[in-house]
C-alpha positions in Angstrom: 210.6 147.2 101.6 210.0 146.3 98.0 206.2 146.0 97.9 204.1 149.2 97.5 202.4 150.4 100.7 198.7 149.8 100.4 198.2 149.0 104.0 198.6 151.3 107.0 197.7 151.1 110.6 198.6 154.0 113.0 199.0 153.7 116.7 200.7 155.2 119.7 200.8 155.7 123.4 198.1 157.2 125.6 199.6 160.7 125.8 200.3 160.7 122.0 203.9 161.7 122.5 204.9 158.6 120.5 203.1 157.7 117.3 203.9 155.0 114.8 202.5 153.5 111.5 202.6 149.8 110.6 203.1 149.7 106.9 201.8 146.2 106.1 199.6 143.5 107.6 201.3 141.6 110.5 202.8 138.2 110.0 200.5 136.8 112.6 198.6 138.1 115.7 199.1 136.2 118.9 196.9 136.2 122.0 199.3 135.0 124.6 198.0 133.6 127.8 201.3 132.8 129.5 201.8 133.8 133.1 204.8 135.9 132.1 202.6 138.1 129.9 199.9 138.2 132.5 202.4 139.5 135.1 204.1 141.9 132.6 200.8 143.5 131.4 198.7 143.2 134.6 196.0 141.5 132.4 194.8 138.1 131.6 196.6 138.0 128.2 198.4 140.2 125.7 197.6 140.7 122.0 200.8 141.1 119.8 201.0 141.7 116.1 204.3 140.3 114.9 205.8 142.5 112.2 209.2 143.2 110.6 210.8 146.1 112.4 211.4 148.0 109.1 207.7 148.0 108.5 207.0 150.1 111.6 207.5 153.7 110.8 208.0 156.4 113.4 205.6 159.3 113.0 206.4 161.2 116.2 208.6 160.9 119.3 210.9 158.0 120.2 210.2 155.3 122.8 212.6 154.4 125.5 213.9 150.8 125.1 213.8 149.1 128.5 215.8 145.9 128.9 213.7 143.4 130.8 214.0 139.6 131.6 211.9 137.2 129.6 210.6 133.7 130.2 213.1 132.2 127.8 216.0 133.7 129.8 217.3 135.6 126.7 215.7 138.9 127.7 213.6 141.4 125.7 213.5 145.1 125.1 210.1 146.8 125.7 209.6 150.1 123.8 207.8 152.4 126.2 206.7 156.0 125.8 209.1 158.2 127.9 206.2 160.3 129.2 203.2 158.0 129.9 205.2 154.7 130.0 202.8 152.7 127.9 204.4 149.7 126.3 204.2 149.9 122.5 206.1 146.8 121.4 208.7 144.3 122.4 211.7 142.8 120.7 213.0 139.5 122.0 216.7 138.7 122.0 216.0 135.4 120.4 214.6 137.1 117.3 216.8 140.3 117.6 215.8 143.7 116.4 214.4 142.5 113.1 211.0 141.5 114.5 208.6 143.6 116.7 205.7 142.3 118.8 203.4 145.4 118.6 200.8 145.7 121.3 197.5 145.5 119.5 195.9 147.7 122.1 198.1 150.7 121.0 196.6 150.8 117.5 194.1 153.5 116.8 191.8 150.7 115.5 192.8 147.6 117.5 189.7 145.8 116.3 191.4 145.4 112.9 193.7 142.8 114.5 191.9 139.9 116.1 194.1 137.0 117.2 195.0 134.4 114.6 196.0 132.0 117.4 195.8 131.8 121.2 199.1 130.5 122.7 200.0 129.1 126.1 196.4 128.4 126.8 197.5 125.8 129.5 197.9 128.8 131.8 195.0 131.0 130.6 192.7 132.3 133.3 189.9 129.8 133.8 187.2 132.5 133.4 188.5 133.5 129.9 186.3 131.7 127.3 187.9 131.4 123.9 185.5 131.9 120.9 184.1 128.8 119.3 186.5 127.6 116.5 189.4 129.8 117.7 192.8 128.3 116.9 194.5 127.6 120.2 197.5 125.6 121.5 198.5 124.7 125.0 202.1 126.0 124.6 203.8 127.5 121.5 203.7 126.1 118.0 205.7 125.5 114.9 205.6 128.5 112.5 205.7 126.2 109.5 202.5 124.6 110.7 200.6 127.7 111.6 201.8 130.7 109.5 200.5 131.5 106.0 202.9 130.8 103.1 203.2 134.6 102.6 204.2 135.2 106.2 206.7 132.3 106.1 208.3 133.9 103.0 208.5 137.2 104.7 210.1 135.5 107.8 212.6 133.8 105.5 213.5 137.2 104.0 214.4 138.7 107.3 216.1 135.8 109.0 217.6 134.0 105.9 
């Protein structure tokens, strides 16, 4: 990483066997309401901070990488604590190991990462009320239309 580290956000699992530090602001934060995420998390939605893998530093322990199916059919790896089994992040085979979807709830200060966009709202639970003015789309979106110019440049740097 060429830019100086002026940002840090620590996180980890419930038992604290695995700890990590995110070294820069995320590219974007998704609140995903798809049924796949609902089933996988046992919740109404999941909050993921998308970040380059090389900007997530291991502080303690190593997660187990569990191969699981994904809605796209390409599969994903979920990084889970080997002791308490909490999911810390996912990598999707479509994006490869270069991009992590870090579970916002595993940060020490998750309130630092509100969603930039709500996705797959067509399948959100009907009792979930989105905040007034929240950016939301029924399915997915085009990164070029939603991401900031800085995030698009970072994405270009990792995927070419």
